N, CA, C, O and the ligand as a Tripos MOL2 file, in Angstrom:
@<TRIPOS>MOLECULE
protein
  269   267    68     0     0
PROTEIN
NO_CHARGES

@<TRIPOS>ATOM
      1 N         129.4760  231.9130  -72.7960 N.3       1 MET1
      2 CA        128.2180  231.1350  -72.6150 C.3       1 MET1
      3 C         128.1200  230.6220  -71.4180 C.2       1 MET1
      4 O         129.0190  229.8340  -71.1250 O.2       1 MET1
      5 N         127.3180  230.8170  -70.6390 N.am      2 ILE2
      6 CA        126.9750  230.2260  -69.3710 C.3       2 ILE2
      7 C         126.2770  228.9150  -69.4130 C.2       2 ILE2
      8 O         125.1460  228.8780  -69.8960 O.2       2 ILE2
      9 N         126.8720  227.7690  -68.9260 N.am      3 PRO3
     10 CA        126.1320  226.4510  -68.9890 C.3       3 PRO3
     11 C         125.0050  226.5370  -68.0170 C.2       3 PRO3
     12 O         125.0010  227.2450  -67.0100 O.2       3 PRO3
     13 N         124.0260  225.7290  -68.4280 N.am      4 LYS4
     14 CA        122.8270  225.4900  -67.4130 C.3       4 LYS4
     15 C         123.2460  224.7260  -66.1200 C.2       4 LYS4
     16 O         124.0130  223.7640  -66.0930 O.2       4 LYS4
     17 N         122.7550  225.1810  -65.2780 N.am      5 HIS5
     18 CA        122.8840  224.2770  -63.8320 C.3       5 HIS5
     19 C         121.6830  224.7100  -62.9930 C.2       5 HIS5
     20 O         120.9150  225.6450  -63.2210 O.2       5 HIS5
     21 N         121.6750  223.8690  -62.0070 N.am      6 TYR6
     22 CA        120.5770  224.0560  -60.9780 C.3       6 TYR6
     23 C         121.2720  224.4930  -59.6610 C.2       6 TYR6
     24 O         122.2900  223.9200  -59.2700 O.2       6 TYR6
     25 N         120.7640  225.4100  -59.0580 N.am      7 GLU7
     26 CA        121.2630  225.7510  -57.5580 C.3       7 GLU7
     27 C         120.3890  225.1480  -56.7260 C.2       7 GLU7
     28 O         119.1950  225.3700  -56.9290 O.2       7 GLU7
     29 N         120.7610  224.3000  -55.6660 N.am      8 LEU8
     30 CA        120.1520  223.8570  -54.5030 C.3       8 LEU8
     31 C         120.7810  224.3120  -53.3810 C.2       8 LEU8
     32 O         121.9430  224.7130  -53.3240 O.2       8 LEU8
     33 N         119.7410  224.2190  -52.2070 N.am      9 LYS9
     34 CA        120.2980  224.7130  -50.8770 C.3       9 LYS9
     35 C         121.0140  223.3460  -50.4230 C.2       9 LYS9
     36 O         120.4300  222.2660  -50.5030 O.2       9 LYS9
     37 N         122.1430  223.4620  -50.0090 N.am     10 PRO10
     38 CA        122.8730  222.1660  -49.4470 C.3      10 PRO10
     39 C         122.2960  222.0640  -48.2180 C.2      10 PRO10
     40 O         121.9940  223.0270  -47.5130 O.2      10 PRO10
     41 N         122.0870  220.5610  -47.8610 N.am     11 VAL11
     42 CA        121.4840  220.0010  -46.7780 C.3      11 VAL11
     43 C         122.6450  220.0570  -45.6790 C.2      11 VAL11
     44 O         122.3680  220.3940  -44.5280 O.2      11 VAL11
     45 N         123.8960  219.7360  -46.0350 N.am     12 GLU12
     46 CA        124.8680  219.8740  -45.0360 C.3      12 GLU12
     47 C         125.8650  220.8820  -45.5560 C.2      12 GLU12
     48 O         126.7280  220.5110  -46.3510 O.2      12 GLU12
     49 N         125.8020  222.0180  -45.1900 N.am     13 PRO13
     50 CA        126.9000  222.9290  -45.7910 C.3      13 PRO13
     51 C         128.2160  222.6620  -45.5400 C.2      13 PRO13
     52 O         128.4530  222.3910  -44.3630 O.2      13 PRO13
     53 N         129.1770  222.6580  -46.3220 N.am     14 VAL14
     54 CA        130.5440  222.2250  -46.0510 C.3      14 VAL14
     55 C         131.3850  223.5270  -45.5590 C.2      14 VAL14
     56 O         131.2180  224.5760  -46.1820 O.2      14 VAL14
     57 N         132.2140  223.4910  -44.5420 N.am     15 ASP15
     58 CA        132.9630  224.3930  -44.0610 C.3      15 ASP15
     59 C         134.0510  224.3330  -44.9150 C.2      15 ASP15
     60 O         134.7710  223.3370  -44.8510 O.2      15 ASP15
     61 N         134.3330  225.3300  -45.8020 N.am     16 THR16
     62 CA        135.3740  225.5070  -46.6540 C.3      16 THR16
     63 C         136.6080  226.3490  -46.1210 C.2      16 THR16
     64 O         137.6050  226.6070  -46.7960 O.2      16 THR16
     65 N         136.4220  226.6820  -44.9940 N.am     17 THR17
     66 CA        137.5550  227.4810  -44.2330 C.3      17 THR17
     67 C         138.6550  226.8050  -44.1110 C.2      17 THR17
     68 O         138.6930  225.7620  -43.4570 O.2      17 THR17
     69 N         139.7710  227.3490  -44.7700 N.am     18 GLY18
     70 CA        140.8910  226.6650  -44.6850 C.3      18 GLY18
     71 C         141.4440  225.8550  -45.7930 C.2      18 GLY18
     72 O         142.6430  225.6370  -45.9630 O.2      18 GLY18
     73 N         140.2820  225.3420  -46.6770 N.am     19 MET19
     74 CA        140.5150  224.5380  -47.7710 C.3      19 MET19
     75 C         141.2580  225.3030  -48.9480 C.2      19 MET19
     76 O         141.0410  226.4710  -49.2730 O.2      19 MET19
     77 N         142.1150  224.4900  -49.4930 N.am     20 ILE20
     78 CA        142.8640  225.0410  -50.6260 C.3      20 ILE20
     79 C         142.1450  224.8010  -52.0310 C.2      20 ILE20
     80 O         141.9080  223.7030  -52.5370 O.2      20 ILE20
     81 N         141.8940  225.8670  -52.4730 N.am     21 MET21
     82 CA        141.1340  225.8410  -53.6830 C.3      21 MET21
     83 C         142.1950  226.0550  -55.0370 C.2      21 MET21
     84 O         142.8030  227.1080  -55.2270 O.2      21 MET21
     85 N         142.2820  224.9930  -55.8270 N.am     22 THR22
     86 CA        143.2040  225.0710  -56.9980 C.3      22 THR22
     87 C         142.8860  226.1140  -58.0900 C.2      22 THR22
     88 O         143.6920  226.7260  -58.7900 O.2      22 THR22
     89 N         141.5270  226.1880  -58.0860 N.am     23 ALA23
     90 CA        141.0680  226.8690  -59.3070 C.3      23 ALA23
     91 C         139.5930  227.1250  -58.8490 C.2      23 ALA23
     92 O         139.0100  226.2810  -58.1690 O.2      23 ALA23
     93 N         138.9520  228.3780  -59.2540 N.am     24 ALA24
     94 CA        137.5840  228.5400  -59.0130 C.3      24 ALA24
     95 C         136.7510  227.8870  -59.8180 C.2      24 ALA24
     96 O         136.0090  228.5440  -60.5490 O.2      24 ALA24
     97 N         136.7190  226.4330  -59.8330 N.am     25 LEU25
     98 CA        135.9150  225.6910  -60.6550 C.3      25 LEU25
     99 C         134.4940  225.5170  -60.0170 C.2      25 LEU25
    100 O         134.2870  225.3150  -58.8210 O.2      25 LEU25
    101 N         133.6410  225.6160  -60.9020 N.am     26 MET26
    102 CA        132.1970  225.3080  -60.3410 C.3      26 MET26
    103 C         131.9940  223.8470  -60.7620 C.2      26 MET26
    104 O         131.9570  223.5110  -61.9450 O.2      26 MET26
    105 N         131.8670  223.0060  -59.7450 N.am     27 CYS27
    106 CA        131.6890  221.5340  -60.0490 C.3      27 CYS27
    107 C         130.2280  221.3090  -59.4950 C.2      27 CYS27
    108 O         129.6430  221.9360  -58.6110 O.2      27 CYS27
    109 N         129.8210  220.2950  -60.2180 N.am     28 CYS28
    110 CA        128.4600  219.4420  -59.8200 C.3      28 CYS28
    111 C         128.6020  218.8530  -58.5340 C.2      28 CYS28
    112 O         129.5060  218.0720  -58.2380 O.2      28 CYS28
    113 N         127.6630  219.2520  -57.7440 N.am     29 GLY29
    114 CA        127.7170  218.7320  -56.2900 C.3      29 GLY29
    115 C         127.4300  217.2520  -56.2620 C.2      29 GLY29
    116 O         127.5880  216.6950  -55.1750 O.2      29 GLY29
    117 N         127.0280  216.5260  -57.2990 N.am     30 LEU30
    118 CA        126.5800  215.1890  -57.2280 C.3      30 LEU30
    119 C         127.6620  214.4790  -57.8140 C.2      30 LEU30
    120 O         128.2420  213.6150  -57.1570 O.2      30 LEU30
    121 N         128.0170  214.7670  -59.0540 N.am     31 CYS31
    122 CA        129.0890  213.8560  -59.8550 C.3      31 CYS31
    123 C         130.3930  214.4060  -59.9550 C.2      31 CYS31
    124 O         131.2910  213.8230  -60.5620 O.2      31 CYS31
    125 N         130.5650  215.6540  -59.3090 N.am     32 ASP32
    126 CA        131.8710  216.4090  -59.5330 C.3      32 ASP32
    127 C         132.2400  216.8160  -60.9930 C.2      32 ASP32
    128 O         133.3820  217.1420  -61.3160 O.2      32 ASP32
    129 N         131.2430  216.7740  -61.7960 N.am     33 ARG33
    130 CA        131.6160  217.1720  -63.2640 C.3      33 ARG33
    131 C         131.7740  218.6990  -63.1920 C.2      33 ARG33
    132 O         131.1390  219.4740  -62.4770 O.2      33 ARG33
    133 N         132.7800  218.9880  -64.1040 N.am     34 VAL34
    134 CA        133.2110  220.7390  -64.0620 C.3      34 VAL34
    135 C         132.1280  221.3210  -64.7680 C.2      34 VAL34
    136 O         131.9940  221.0450  -65.9600 O.2      34 VAL34
    137 N         131.3050  222.1200  -64.1760 N.am     35 ILE35
    138 CA        130.3030  222.8510  -64.9710 C.3      35 ILE35
    139 C         130.9550  224.1270  -65.6390 C.2      35 ILE35
    140 O         130.6910  224.4190  -66.8050 O.2      35 ILE35
    141 N         131.6730  224.7520  -64.9910 N.am     36 SER36
    142 CA        132.4210  225.9340  -65.6000 C.3      36 SER36
    143 C         133.8590  226.2990  -64.8740 C.2      36 SER36
    144 O         134.0990  226.0200  -63.6990 O.2      36 SER36
    145 N         134.6550  226.8780  -65.6470 N.am     37 GLY37
    146 CA        135.9680  227.1530  -65.1170 C.3      37 GLY37
    147 C         135.8930  228.4580  -64.4150 C.2      37 GLY37
    148 O         136.9200  228.9410  -63.9390 O.2      37 GLY37
    149 N         134.8680  228.9980  -64.3270 N.am     38 MET38
    150 CA        134.7440  230.2360  -63.5170 C.3      38 MET38
    151 C         133.3460  230.2380  -62.7080 C.2      38 MET38
    152 O         132.4390  229.4370  -62.9340 O.2      38 MET38
    153 N         133.3090  231.1790  -61.8070 N.am     39 GLY39
    154 CA        132.0240  231.2840  -61.0560 C.3      39 GLY39
    155 C         132.1020  230.4830  -59.9030 C.2      39 GLY39
    156 O         131.2570  230.7500  -59.0480 O.2      39 GLY39
    157 N         132.9310  229.5210  -59.6330 N.am     40 GLY40
    158 CA        132.8830  228.6840  -58.6100 C.3      40 GLY40
    159 C         133.7990  229.0630  -57.4230 C.2      40 GLY40
    160 O         134.2240  230.2170  -57.3710 O.2      40 GLY40
    161 N         134.1230  228.1900  -56.4890 N.am     41 PRO41
    162 CA        133.3120  226.9640  -56.1240 C.3      41 PRO41
    163 C         131.9020  227.3450  -55.7720 C.2      41 PRO41
    164 O         131.6310  228.3680  -55.1440 O.2      41 PRO41
    165 N         130.9910  226.4520  -56.2170 N.am     42 GLY42
    166 CA        129.5910  226.7310  -55.7840 C.3      42 GLY42
    167 C         128.9160  225.7260  -54.9300 C.2      42 GLY42
    168 O         128.8190  224.5810  -55.3700 O.2      42 GLY42
    169 N         128.4800  225.9900  -53.8660 N.am     43 ASN43
    170 CA        127.8820  224.9760  -53.0560 C.3      43 ASN43
    171 C         126.3960  224.7150  -53.3770 C.2      43 ASN43
    172 O         125.5930  225.6450  -53.4550 O.2      43 ASN43
    173 N         126.0530  223.4260  -53.5610 N.am     44 GLY44
    174 CA        124.7540  223.1300  -53.8910 C.3      44 GLY44
    175 C         124.4300  223.3940  -55.4810 C.2      44 GLY44
    176 O         123.3080  223.6230  -55.9320 O.2      44 GLY44
    177 N         125.3540  223.3340  -56.0500 N.am     45 ILE45
    178 CA        125.1610  223.4390  -57.6700 C.3      45 ILE45
    179 C         125.2910  222.1790  -58.2050 C.2      45 ILE45
    180 O         126.2600  221.5050  -57.8550 O.2      45 ILE45
    181 N         124.3890  221.6780  -59.0910 N.am     46 VAL46
    182 CA        124.5300  220.2890  -59.6740 C.3      46 VAL46
    183 C         124.5430  220.5800  -61.4940 C.2      46 VAL46
    184 O         124.0310  221.5720  -62.0120 O.2      46 VAL46
    185 N         125.0660  219.7510  -62.0610 N.am     47 CYS47
    186 CA        125.0610  219.9630  -63.5390 C.3      47 CYS47
    187 C         123.7180  219.6190  -64.0500 C.2      47 CYS47
    188 O         122.8860  219.1250  -63.2900 O.2      47 CYS47
    189 N         123.4350  219.8720  -65.4070 N.am     48 GLU48
    190 CA        122.1670  219.7650  -66.0150 C.3      48 GLU48
    191 C         121.7660  218.3660  -65.7880 C.2      48 GLU48
    192 O         120.7580  218.2110  -65.0990 O.2      48 GLU48
    193 N         122.4630  217.1440  -66.3100 N.am     49 PRO49
    194 CA        121.9610  216.0380  -66.0620 C.3      49 PRO49
    195 C         121.4540  215.6970  -64.9310 C.2      49 PRO49
    196 O         120.2770  215.3440  -64.8460 O.2      49 PRO49
    197 N         122.3870  215.7600  -63.7470 N.am     50 CYS50
    198 CA        121.9940  215.5330  -62.5080 C.3      50 CYS50
    199 C         120.7650  216.3230  -62.1480 C.2      50 CYS50
    200 O         119.8350  215.7410  -61.5910 O.2      50 CYS50
    201 N         120.7000  217.4850  -62.3980 N.am     51 GLY51
    202 CA        119.4740  218.4020  -62.1440 C.3      51 GLY51
    203 C         118.2270  217.7340  -62.7810 C.2      51 GLY51
    204 O         117.1660  217.6330  -62.1650 O.2      51 GLY51
    205 N         118.4080  217.2830  -64.0450 N.am     52 GLU52
    206 CA        117.3220  216.5110  -64.5740 C.3      52 GLU52
    207 C         116.7780  215.3270  -63.8040 C.2      52 GLU52
    208 O         115.5750  215.1370  -63.6270 O.2      52 GLU52
    209 N         117.8030  214.4980  -63.3320 N.am     53 LEU53
    210 CA        117.5190  213.4230  -62.5970 C.3      53 LEU53
    211 C         116.7410  213.7200  -61.2170 C.2      53 LEU53
    212 O         115.8790  213.0050  -60.7070 O.2      53 LEU53
    213 N         117.2680  214.9920  -60.7140 N.am     54 LEU54
    214 CA        116.7110  215.2040  -59.5310 C.3      54 LEU54
    215 C         115.2370  215.8020  -59.6940 C.2      54 LEU54
    216 O         114.3950  215.6810  -58.8030 O.2      54 LEU54
    217 N         114.9940  216.4540  -60.8970 N.am     55 LYS55
    218 CA        113.5970  217.0340  -61.0250 C.3      55 LYS55
    219 C         112.6740  215.8110  -61.2830 C.2      55 LYS55
    220 O         111.4970  215.8100  -60.9220 O.2      55 LYS55
    221 N         113.2270  214.8370  -61.8850 N.am     56 SER56
    222 CA        112.3480  213.5830  -62.4860 C.3      56 SER56
    223 C         112.1130  212.4880  -61.2730 C.2      56 SER56
    224 O         111.4220  211.4740  -61.3760 O.2      56 SER56
    225 N         112.8220  212.9060  -60.1270 N.am     57 GLY57
    226 CA        112.5860  212.1510  -58.8580 C.3      57 GLY57
    227 C         113.3780  210.8370  -58.8040 C.2      57 GLY57
    228 O         113.2860  209.9660  -57.9380 O.2      57 GLY57
    229 N         114.1280  210.8510  -59.8230 N.am     58 ALA58
    230 CA        114.9000  209.4880  -59.9690 C.3      58 ALA58
    231 C         115.9500  209.3020  -58.8980 C.2      58 ALA58
    232 O         116.4750  208.2090  -58.6820 O.2      58 ALA58
    233 N         116.2460  210.4380  -58.2190 N.am     59 LEU59
    234 CA        117.3630  210.4730  -56.9990 C.3      59 LEU59
    235 C         116.5850  210.7630  -55.8030 C.2      59 LEU59
    236 O         117.1430  211.2640  -54.8270 O.2      59 LEU59
    237 N         115.2380  210.4660  -55.7990 N.am     60 ARG60
    238 CA        114.4480  210.6650  -54.5200 C.3      60 ARG60
    239 C         115.0100  209.5330  -53.5220 C.2      60 ARG60
    240 O         115.2920  208.3690  -53.8030 O.2      60 ARG60
    241 N         115.1000  210.2080  -52.2430 N.am     61 ASN61
    242 CA        115.4970  209.3340  -51.1290 C.3      61 ASN61
    243 C         117.1640  209.1090  -51.2160 C.2      61 ASN61
    244 O         117.8150  208.7210  -50.2450 O.2      61 ASN61
    245 N         117.7130  209.3930  -52.4420 N.am     62 ILE62
    246 CA        119.1340  209.3610  -52.3470 C.3      62 ILE62
    247 C         119.6440  210.6890  -52.0540 C.2      62 ILE62
    248 O         120.4990  210.8710  -51.1870 O.2      62 ILE62
    249 N         119.0820  211.7320  -52.8380 N.am     63 VAL63
    250 CA        119.7610  213.0710  -52.5540 C.3      63 VAL63
    251 C         118.4610  214.0580  -52.0740 C.2      63 VAL63
    252 O         117.4280  214.1390  -52.7380 O.2      63 VAL63
    253 N         118.6570  214.6700  -51.0160 N.am     64 THR64
    254 CA        117.5160  215.3730  -50.5940 C.3      64 THR64
    255 C         118.0320  216.8290  -50.2410 C.2      64 THR64
    256 O         119.1800  217.0040  -49.8320 O.2      64 THR64
    257 N         117.2410  217.7400  -50.3980 N.am     65 TRP65
    258 CA        117.5470  219.2310  -50.2590 C.3      65 TRP65
    259 C         116.1610  219.9180  -49.6670 C.2      65 TRP65
    260 O         115.0490  219.3910  -49.6950 O.2      65 TRP65
    261 N         116.4420  221.0330  -49.2010 N.am     66 GLU66
    262 CA        115.3670  221.7130  -48.5910 C.3      66 GLU66
    263 C         114.7590  222.6000  -49.6770 C.2      66 GLU66
    264 O         115.5210  223.3660  -50.2680 O.2      66 GLU66
    265 N         113.3720  222.5720  -50.0220 N.am     67 GLU67
    266 CA        112.7490  223.3870  -50.9850 C.3      67 GLU67
    267 C         112.6950  224.9050  -50.7080 C.2      67 GLU67
    268 O         112.1610  225.6620  -51.5190 O.2      67 GLU67
    269 ZN        126.2900  216.0850  -61.9820 Zn       68 ZN68
@<TRIPOS>BOND
     1     1     2 1
     2     2     3 1
     3     3     4 2
     4     3     5 am
     5     5     6 1
     6     6     7 1
     7     7     8 2
     8     7     9 am
     9     9    10 1
    10    10    11 1
    11    11    12 2
    12    11    13 am
    13    13    14 1
    14    14    15 1
    15    15    16 2
    16    15    17 am
    17    17    18 1
    18    18    19 1
    19    19    20 2
    20    19    21 am
    21    21    22 1
    22    22    23 1
    23    23    24 2
    24    23    25 am
    25    25    26 1
    26    26    27 1
    27    27    28 2
    28    27    29 am
    29    29    30 1
    30    30    31 1
    31    31    32 2
    32    31    33 am
    33    33    34 1
    34    34    35 1
    35    35    36 2
    36    35    37 am
    37    37    38 1
    38    38    39 1
    39    39    40 2
    40    39    41 am
    41    41    42 1
    42    42    43 1
    43    43    44 2
    44    43    45 am
    45    45    46 1
    46    46    47 1
    47    47    48 2
    48    47    49 am
    49    49    50 1
    50    50    51 1
    51    51    52 2
    52    51    53 am
    53    53    54 1
    54    54    55 1
    55    55    56 2
    56    55    57 am
    57    57    58 1
    58    58    59 1
    59    59    60 2
    60    59    61 am
    61    61    62 1
    62    62    63 1
    63    63    64 2
    64    63    65 am
    65    65    66 1
    66    66    67 1
    67    67    68 2
    68    67    69 am
    69    69    70 1
    70    70    71 1
    71    71    72 2
    72    71    73 am
    73    73    74 1
    74    74    75 1
    75    75    76 2
    76    75    77 am
    77    77    78 1
    78    78    79 1
    79    79    80 2
    80    79    81 am
    81    81    82 1
    82    82    83 1
    83    83    84 2
    84    83    85 am
    85    85    86 1
    86    86    87 1
    87    87    88 2
    88    87    89 am
    89    89    90 1
    90    90    91 1
    91    91    92 2
    92    91    93 am
    93    93    94 1
    94    94    95 1
    95    95    96 2
    96    95    97 am
    97    97    98 1
    98    98    99 1
    99    99   100 2
   100    99   101 am
   101   101   102 1
   102   102   103 1
   103   103   104 2
   104   103   105 am
   105   105   106 1
   106   106   107 1
   107   107   108 2
   108   107   109 am
   109   109   110 1
   110   110   111 1
   111   111   112 2
   112   111   113 am
   113   113   114 1
   114   114   115 1
   115   115   116 2
   116   115   117 am
   117   117   118 1
   118   118   119 1
   119   119   120 2
   120   119   121 am
   121   121   122 1
   122   122   123 1
   123   123   124 2
   124   123   125 am
   125   125   126 1
   126   126   127 1
   127   127   128 2
   128   127   129 am
   129   129   130 1
   130   130   131 1
   131   131   132 2
   132   131   133 am
   133   133   134 1
   134   134   135 1
   135   135   136 2
   136   135   137 am
   137   137   138 1
   138   138   139 1
   139   139   140 2
   140   139   141 am
   141   141   142 1
   142   142   143 1
   143   143   144 2
   144   143   145 am
   145   145   146 1
   146   146   147 1
   147   147   148 2
   148   147   149 am
   149   149   150 1
   150   150   151 1
   151   151   152 2
   152   151   153 am
   153   153   154 1
   154   154   155 1
   155   155   156 2
   156   155   157 am
   157   157   158 1
   158   158   159 1
   159   159   160 2
   160   159   161 am
   161   161   162 1
   162   162   163 1
   163   163   164 2
   164   163   165 am
   165   165   166 1
   166   166   167 1
   167   167   168 2
   168   167   169 am
   169   169   170 1
   170   170   171 1
   171   171   172 2
   172   171   173 am
   173   173   174 1
   174   174   175 1
   175   175   176 2
   176   175   177 am
   177   177   178 1
   178   178   179 1
   179   179   180 2
   180   179   181 am
   181   181   182 1
   182   182   183 1
   183   183   184 2
   184   183   185 am
   185   185   186 1
   186   186   187 1
   187   187   188 2
   188   187   189 am
   189   189   190 1
   190   190   191 1
   191   191   192 2
   192   191   193 am
   193   193   194 1
   194   194   195 1
   195   195   196 2
   196   195   197 am
   197   197   198 1
   198   198   199 1
   199   199   200 2
   200   199   201 am
   201   201   202 1
   202   202   203 1
   203   203   204 2
   204   203   205 am
   205   205   206 1
   206   206   207 1
   207   207   208 2
   208   207   209 am
   209   209   210 1
   210   210   211 1
   211   211   212 2
   212   211   213 am
   213   213   214 1
   214   214   215 1
   215   215   216 2
   216   215   217 am
   217   217   218 1
   218   218   219 1
   219   219   220 2
   220   219   221 am
   221   221   222 1
   222   222   223 1
   223   223   224 2
   224   223   225 am
   225   225   226 1
   226   226   227 1
   227   227   228 2
   228   227   229 am
   229   229   230 1
   230   230   231 1
   231   231   232 2
   232   231   233 am
   233   233   234 1
   234   234   235 1
   235   235   236 2
   236   235   237 am
   237   237   238 1
   238   238   239 1
   239   239   240 2
   240   239   241 am
   241   241   242 1
   242   242   243 1
   243   243   244 2
   244   243   245 am
   245   245   246 1
   246   246   247 1
   247   247   248 2
   248   247   249 am
   249   249   250 1
   250   250   251 1
   251   251   252 2
   252   251   253 am
   253   253   254 1
   254   254   255 1
   255   255   256 2
   256   255   257 am
   257   257   258 1
   258   258   259 1
   259   259   260 2
   260   259   261 am
   261   261   262 1
   262   262   263 1
   263   263   264 2
   264   263   265 am
   265   265   266 1
   266   266   267 1
   267   267   268 2
@<TRIPOS>SUBSTRUCTURE
     1 MET1         2 RESIDUE 1 A MET
     2 ILE2         6 RESIDUE 1 A ILE
     3 PRO3        10 RESIDUE 1 A PRO
     4 LYS4        14 RESIDUE 1 A LYS
     5 HIS5        18 RESIDUE 1 A HIS
     6 TYR6        22 RESIDUE 1 A TYR
     7 GLU7        26 RESIDUE 1 A GLU
     8 LEU8        30 RESIDUE 1 A LEU
     9 LYS9        34 RESIDUE 1 A LYS
    10 PRO10       38 RESIDUE 1 A PRO
    11 VAL11       42 RESIDUE 1 A VAL
    12 GLU12       46 RESIDUE 1 A GLU
    13 PRO13       50 RESIDUE 1 A PRO
    14 VAL14       54 RESIDUE 1 A VAL
    15 ASP15       58 RESIDUE 1 A ASP
    16 THR16       62 RESIDUE 1 A THR
    17 THR17       66 RESIDUE 1 A THR
    18 GLY18       70 RESIDUE 1 A GLY
    19 MET19       74 RESIDUE 1 A MET
    20 ILE20       78 RESIDUE 1 A ILE
    21 MET21       82 RESIDUE 1 A MET
    22 THR22       86 RESIDUE 1 A THR
    23 ALA23       90 RESIDUE 1 A ALA
    24 ALA24       94 RESIDUE 1 A ALA
    25 LEU25       98 RESIDUE 1 A LEU
    26 MET26      102 RESIDUE 1 A MET
    27 CYS27      106 RESIDUE 1 A CYS
    28 CYS28      110 RESIDUE 1 A CYS
    29 GLY29      114 RESIDUE 1 A GLY
    30 LEU30      118 RESIDUE 1 A LEU
    31 CYS31      122 RESIDUE 1 A CYS
    32 ASP32      126 RESIDUE 1 A ASP
    33 ARG33      130 RESIDUE 1 A ARG
    34 VAL34      134 RESIDUE 1 A VAL
    35 ILE35      138 RESIDUE 1 A ILE
    36 SER36      142 RESIDUE 1 A SER
    37 GLY37      146 RESIDUE 1 A GLY
    38 MET38      150 RESIDUE 1 A MET
    39 GLY39      154 RESIDUE 1 A GLY
    40 GLY40      158 RESIDUE 1 A GLY
    41 PRO41      162 RESIDUE 1 A PRO
    42 GLY42      166 RESIDUE 1 A GLY
    43 ASN43      170 RESIDUE 1 A ASN
    44 GLY44      174 RESIDUE 1 A GLY
    45 ILE45      178 RESIDUE 1 A ILE
    46 VAL46      182 RESIDUE 1 A VAL
    47 CYS47      186 RESIDUE 1 A CYS
    48 GLU48      190 RESIDUE 1 A GLU
    49 PRO49      194 RESIDUE 1 A PRO
    50 CYS50      198 RESIDUE 1 A CYS
    51 GLY51      202 RESIDUE 1 A GLY
    52 GLU52      206 RESIDUE 1 A GLU
    53 LEU53      210 RESIDUE 1 A LEU
    54 LEU54      214 RESIDUE 1 A LEU
    55 LYS55      218 RESIDUE 1 A LYS
    56 SER56      222 RESIDUE 1 A SER
    57 GLY57      226 RESIDUE 1 A GLY
    58 ALA58      230 RESIDUE 1 A ALA
    59 LEU59      234 RESIDUE 1 A LEU
    60 ARG60      238 RESIDUE 1 A ARG
    61 ASN61      242 RESIDUE 1 A ASN
    62 ILE62      246 RESIDUE 1 A ILE
    63 VAL63      250 RESIDUE 1 A VAL
    64 THR64      254 RESIDUE 1 A THR
    65 TRP65      258 RESIDUE 1 A TRP
    66 GLU66      262 RESIDUE 1 A GLU
    67 GLU67      266 RESIDUE 1 A GLU
    68 ZN68       269 GROUP 0 **** ****
């Protein structure tokens, strides 16, 4: 089962060249919650609760991204 998540365009893409990944975990870009043990690492992916906060505007002016 694929968990729900939202894909965002990262405002400041992180250069991961040379970084050591211990596992291909897909983590939330906001709270580091592990979304999935596979399919990652994903840039600009946030978990469902954070996605809901973003959609509701609760994080406006805190988190920004390009539409
Ligand atoms: Zn999150």
